[in-house]
C-alpha positions in Angstrom: -15.8 -33.0 88.4 -14.1 -30.7 85.6 -15.7 -27.2 84.7 -14.6 -27.6 81.1 -17.3 -28.7 78.3 -16.4 -31.4 76.4 -16.6 -31.6 72.7 -19.8 -33.1 71.1 -19.5 -36.6 71.0 -18.9 -37.8 67.1 -21.4 -40.3 67.6 -24.0 -37.4 67.6 -23.0 -35.9 64.2 -24.7 -36.7 61.2 -23.6 -35.8 57.2 -25.7 -34.2 55.3 -27.7 -36.0 52.7 -27.3 -35.6 49.1 -30.7 -34.4 48.5 -29.9 -31.6 51.4 -26.9 -30.2 49.6 -28.6 -30.6 46.1 -31.5 -28.1 47.5 -29.0 -25.8 48.9 -27.0 -25.5 45.7 -30.5 -24.6 44.1 -31.7 -22.3 46.2 -28.1 -20.4 46.1 -28.4 -20.3 42.4 -31.9 -18.8 42.5 -30.5 -16.2 45.0 -28.0 -14.9 42.5 -30.2 -14.5 39.3 -32.4 -12.6 41.2 -29.6 -10.6 42.4 -28.3 -10.2 39.3 -31.7 -9.6 37.7 -31.8 -6.5 40.5 -29.1 -4.5 38.9 -29.4 -2.2 35.8 -28.2 -3.6 32.5 -25.7 -1.4 30.8 -24.8 -2.0 27.1 -21.1 -2.0 26.2 -20.6 0.6 23.7 -17.9 -0.4 21.4 -14.6 1.6 21.8 -14.6 3.2 18.1 -11.0 2.3 16.2 -8.9 4.9 15.0 -8.0 4.8 11.3 -3.8 5.1 11.0 -2.3 6.4 7.8 1.0 7.2 7.0 0.8 9.6 4.0 3.1 10.7 1.9 4.0 14.6 1.1 1.3 15.1 -1.5 3.0 17.8 -3.2 5.7 16.2 -4.4 4.6 12.8 -4.7 3.7 13.0 -8.5 5.6 14.9 -11.2 3.8 17.4 -13.7 2.6 16.1 -16.8 2.7 18.2 -20.0 1.3 15.9 -22.4 4.6 15.4 -24.3 5.2 12.5 -22.5 5.3 8.7 -23.9 2.0 6.8 -23.4 3.7 4.5 -20.8 4.8 7.6 -19.0 1.3 8.8 -19.3 -0.1 5.4 -17.8 2.1 5.7 -14.7 1.4 9.2 -14.2 -2.3 9.0 -14.3 -2.0 5.3 -11.9 0.1 7.4 -9.6 -2.5 9.9 -9.3 -5.6 7.5 -8.7 -3.7 5.5 -5.9 -2.8 8.5 -4.1 -6.7 9.6 -4.3 -7.7 6.3 -3.5 -5.3 5.8 -0.3 -6.6 9.1 0.9 -10.2 8.7 -0.1 -10.2 12.4 -1.3 -14.0 13.5 -2.7 -14.4 14.2 -6.6 -13.6 18.1 -6.0 -10.4 17.5 -4.3 -9.3 14.8 -6.8 -9.8 17.2 -9.6 -8.4 20.1 -7.9 -4.9 18.2 -7.5 -4.9 16.9 -11.1 -5.0 20.6 -12.3 -2.1 21.5 -10.2 0.0 18.9 -11.6 -0.8 19.4 -15.3 0.6 21.9 -17.6 0.9 23.0 -21.2 -1.3 20.7 -23.7 -2.5 18.5 -20.5 -3.4 21.5 -18.7 -5.6 23.0 -22.0 -6.9 19.5 -22.4 -8.4 19.3 -18.7 -9.6 22.8 -18.4 -12.0 22.0 -21.8 -13.5 19.1 -19.8 -16.3 18.4 -17.6 -15.8 15.5 -15.2 -19.1 14.5 -13.2 -17.5 11.1 -12.2 -13.5 10.1 -11.2 -14.4 7.4 -13.7 -14.8 10.1 -16.9 -11.2 11.7 -15.7 -9.5 8.3 -15.9 -11.3 7.3 -19.1 -10.9 10.6 -20.8 -7.1 11.0 -20.1 -6.5 7.6 -20.7 -8.1 8.3 -24.4 -6.3 11.2 -25.2 -3.1 10.3 -24.0 -2.5 6.7 -23.5 -2.7 4.7 -26.6 -1.9 1.0 -27.4 1.5 0.3 -27.4 2.9 -1.9 -30.2 6.4 -3.7 -29.8 7.7 -1.2 -32.4 6.7 1.7 -30.2 8.7 0.0 -26.8 11.9 -1.0 -29.0 12.2 2.6 -30.2 11.5 3.8 -26.4 13.9 1.4 -25.3 16.5 2.4 -27.8 16.1 6.0 -27.1 16.5 5.8 -23.6 19.5 6.8 -22.0 21.1 8.5 -19.1 20.5 12.3 -19.5 22.7 14.4 -18.4 22.6 15.1 -14.6 20.6 12.2 -14.0 20.5 10.1 -11.1 21.9 7.0 -12.3 19.4 4.7 -10.2 16.7 6.8 -11.8 17.9 5.9 -15.1 18.3 2.7 -13.9 15.1 1.4 -13.5 13.3 3.3 -16.2 15.7 1.5 -18.7 14.9 -2.1 -16.5 11.4 -1.4 -16.7 11.7 -0.8 -20.4 13.1 -3.9 -20.6 10.9 -6.0 -18.9 7.9 -4.5 -21.1 9.4 -6.3 -24.0 10.4 -9.3 -21.8 14.1 -9.3 -22.5 16.3 -12.0 -20.9 18.6 -10.9 -18.1 21.7 -11.0 -20.3 20.0 -8.7 -22.9 18.8 -6.3 -20.4 22.4 -6.2 -18.8 23.8 -5.1 -22.0 20.7 -2.6 -22.7 21.0 -1.0 -19.3 25.4 -0.8 -19.5 25.3 0.1 -23.0 23.1 3.7 -22.5 25.2 5.0 -19.4 26.3 8.4 -19.6 29.9 7.4 -18.4 31.8 5.1 -20.9 34.2 4.4 -18.4 31.8 3.6 -15.6 30.0 1.2 -18.4 33.4 -0.7 -19.6 34.2 -1.1 -16.0 30.7 -2.9 -15.2 30.8 -4.6 -18.0 34.4 -6.3 -16.8 32.4 -7.9 -13.7 30.2 -10.9 -13.6 26.6 -10.1 -12.4 24.1 -13.0 -11.9 20.7 -10.4 -11.3 19.4 -7.0 -11.9 20.6 -6.4 -8.4 24.4 -7.1 -8.5 24.3 -4.7 -12.0 22.8 -1.9 -9.9 25.3 -2.3 -7.1 28.1 -2.7 -9.6 27.3 1.0 -11.3 26.9 2.6 -7.9 29.8 1.6 -6.6 32.0 2.6 -9.6 
């Protein structure tokens, strides 16, 4: 007779009933819920987001306004100042200090006489004083008078002249002629006139390649 214990007969093994399994799972879930409730609840604090801004050099971003400029230049100046102030979210006091530091001559004298209680007061007052409704005749005169100044970078002149042409809804051909006719160098003008361009970028490219 062998001393080894023989394995239990498979005839004696019984499979658990479905009801037994269901009850076991239910009890396990109840225990898990009880365990979770015993831990103190911690509130998740959202991580604050950092507002990143790439700011321009505010001292050189805006040119000094004198009050002698055209209405178009005045509107460009005040719109640029307004945009810069909004991007930086400056308070009223900071905005007005920045404005005063970029005004001279008649414009500065005008500003020192005013008492602004809101930023909108400044914008409305400035436009009332220096920006008038431009008539077509005014735009034509400004276009005719705009020539490249001595020492003025070509690209500065170019975009200024093109902007005036667009304000008058000129065609590409008309814009092409006005831009080239007012270049300071006659040789440069003749050279670019001798080439064929199909858009504004090509005109500028030929001007700068000369």
